[in-house]
C-alpha positions in Angstrom: 35.9 5.5 14.7 35.6 1.4 13.8 32.4 0.1 11.9 30.6 -2.0 15.2 30.7 2.2 17.0 29.3 3.5 13.9 26.6 1.4 13.7 25.4 1.4 17.5 25.9 5.4 16.9 23.8 4.9 14.0 21.4 2.7 16.0 21.2 5.2 19.0 20.6 8.0 17.0 17.6 6.5 14.9 15.9 5.7 18.5 16.7 9.2 19.6 15.1 10.4 16.4 12.3 8.3 16.3 11.2 9.3 19.5 11.6 12.6 19.2 9.1 12.1 15.9 6.9 10.7 17.7 6.2 13.0 20.5 6.3 16.1 18.0 3.9 14.5 15.4 1.4 13.2 17.9 -2.7 13.3 17.0 -1.2 12.6 12.9 -0.9 9.1 12.9 2.8 8.6 13.3 3.8 5.0 11.6 7.7 5.5 11.6 10.8 6.5 9.7 13.3 5.6 7.3 17.1 7.3 7.7 19.0 7.1 4.6 22.4 8.6 4.5 24.0 9.4 1.0 26.6 11.2 0.0 24.5 14.2 -1.3 23.3 13.9 2.5 20.3 12.9 4.7 17.1 12.0 3.4 14.1 11.3 6.2 10.9 9.6 4.9 8.2 9.8 7.4 5.3 8.0 7.8 1.9 8.9 8.8 -1.9 8.7 8.4 -2.5 12.2 7.9 -0.1 13.7 6.5 -2.2 17.2 5.5 -1.3 17.6 9.6 2.6 17.4 9.1 2.8 19.6 6.2 0.4 22.1 6.6 -0.5 24.9 4.7 2.3 26.2 2.2 4.7 23.6 3.3 5.4 25.9 7.2 4.7 22.2 8.9 7.9 20.8 7.1 10.1 23.5 7.5 9.5 24.1 11.5 9.5 20.4 11.7 13.1 20.4 9.3 14.1 23.2 11.7 13.6 21.6 15.0 15.2 18.7 13.8 18.6 20.3 12.5 18.7 21.9 15.6 19.0 18.9 17.8 20.0 16.4 15.9 22.6 18.3 13.6 25.6 16.7 15.0 24.9 13.3 14.0 22.8 14.0 10.6 24.6 14.6 7.6 23.5 17.7 5.4 21.8 19.1 3.6 18.9 17.4 5.6 15.8 16.3 3.0 12.1 15.3 4.5 9.6 13.8 3.1 6.5 12.7 4.3 4.1 9.5 3.0 1.1 8.8 3.7 0.1 5.2 5.1 -1.7 3.2 2.9 -3.3 0.5 5.2 -2.9 1.4 8.7 -4.4 -1.6 10.2 -0.7 -3.4 9.0 1.1 -0.9 10.4 1.8 -1.5 13.9 3.4 1.3 15.4 -0.2 2.4 14.5 -2.2 -0.5 15.7 -0.4 -0.1 19.4 -1.1 4.1 19.6 -4.5 3.3 18.8 -5.1 0.6 21.6 -3.2 2.5 24.0 -5.7 5.8 22.8 -9.4 3.3 23.3 -7.5 2.3 26.7 -6.6 5.7 27.3 -10.2 6.4 27.2 -11.9 3.9 29.6 -12.6 1.3 27.1 -12.3 -2.5 28.2 -8.8 -3.6 27.0 -10.1 -7.0 25.7 -12.8 -5.2 23.8 -10.3 -3.2 22.4 -7.5 -6.4 21.7 -10.5 -8.2 19.7 -11.5 -5.2 17.6 -7.6 -4.5 16.7 -7.6 -8.1 15.6 -10.3 -8.1 13.7 -9.2 -4.8 11.9 -5.7 -6.8 11.3 -7.2 -9.5 9.5 -9.6 -7.2 7.6 -7.0 -5.6 5.9 -5.6 -9.1 4.9 -2.9 -9.7 7.1 -2.1 -13.7 7.8 -1.8 -13.1 10.9 -1.9 -11.2 14.6 -0.7 -11.4 17.6 -1.5 -8.9 20.3 0.4 -8.8 24.3 -1.1 -6.8 26.8 0.7 -6.5 30.6 -0.1 -5.3 33.8 -2.3 -4.8 36.5 -5.5 -6.0 34.1 -7.9 -7.2 36.6 -6.2 -7.9 40.0 -3.6 -6.3 41.9 -1.1 -8.6 41.0 0.6 -8.1 37.2 -0.1 -10.6 34.4 0.1 -10.8 31.0 -2.5 -12.1 28.3 -1.9 -12.4 24.7 -4.6 -12.7 21.7 -3.6 -14.3 18.3 -5.7 -14.9 15.1 -4.3 -16.2 11.5 -0.9 -17.9 11.3 2.4 -16.3 13.3 5.8 -17.6 12.2 7.6 -17.2 15.3 10.9 -18.0 13.8 13.2 -19.0 10.8 12.8 -16.8 7.7 9.8 -16.2 7.2 9.6 -14.8 11.2 11.9 -12.6 9.7 10.4 -11.3 6.2 6.9 -11.0 7.1 6.7 -10.4 10.9 6.4 -6.6 11.9 6.2 -5.4 15.9 5.9 -2.7 18.0 5.7 -1.9 21.8 4.2 0.7 23.9 2.8 1.5 26.7 0.2 3.5 28.7 -0.7 4.8 32.3 -4.1 4.2 33.8 -5.2 4.5 36.9 -4.1 0.5 37.6 -0.7 1.9 36.8 1.7 1.2 33.4 -0.2 -0.8 30.8 2.4 -2.7 28.1 1.5 -3.1 24.5 3.5 -5.7 22.1 1.7 -5.9 18.4 3.3 -8.4 16.4 1.8 -8.9 12.5 2.7 -11.3 9.5 2.3 -9.7 6.0 1.0 -11.8 3.2 3.0 -10.4 0.9 6.5 -10.8 2.4 6.7 -14.7 2.0 7.1 -16.2 -1.1 4.5 -18.7 -2.0 5.5 -22.2 -1.6 4.6 -23.4 -5.4 3.2 -21.9 -8.4 1.2 -23.0 -11.3 2.3 -21.3 -14.4 -0.7 -21.1 -16.8 -0.1 -23.3 -20.5 1.5 -26.1 -18.5 0.1 -29.6 -17.3 1.1 -33.2 -16.2 0.3 -35.7 -18.8 -2.2 -38.1 -17.1 -0.8 -42.1 -16.8 2.5 -41.0 -17.3 4.5 -43.3 -15.3 
């Protein structure tokens, strides 16, 4: 198999596995997964806000989940499979989790603008450099349109955008139709400072 086909196969597997976990782990605050393939096997790290709901008592949940993954993805995952569950320390800085929270509140009947402003404030209060939320669909009228909301600084191109910006998308079905939700979060820690002042050093005045 060529390197290009191998990369495409790996990406397709990761997307399918991510969709499978998102469906299986509803209600646990699923925030994504990381797949690492080594000569010793495959290591799968799952990020959730409620790890206890995934692990369950005496690890029953993990064993059931591992059995389902091996039966469905056994052909594309190198055995043995090791699963670890990590808690998301700051859920407000995870775009996947914030997308699901926005969709959940909209499904409950909360006005989308109120939900979006709540999410933006929560993201910024958690220490983000910037946040952007895009909602599309039949928002107020029969014709579909898109509304964009932004707070803070959001890099759009170049190296800062590649390193600092995390994004996720989801959709929610309401009475007016399907709404699309996209969340982009710029992380402060991912961008190196432009300059750093070292202690103990000073600039002599009057030097010319």
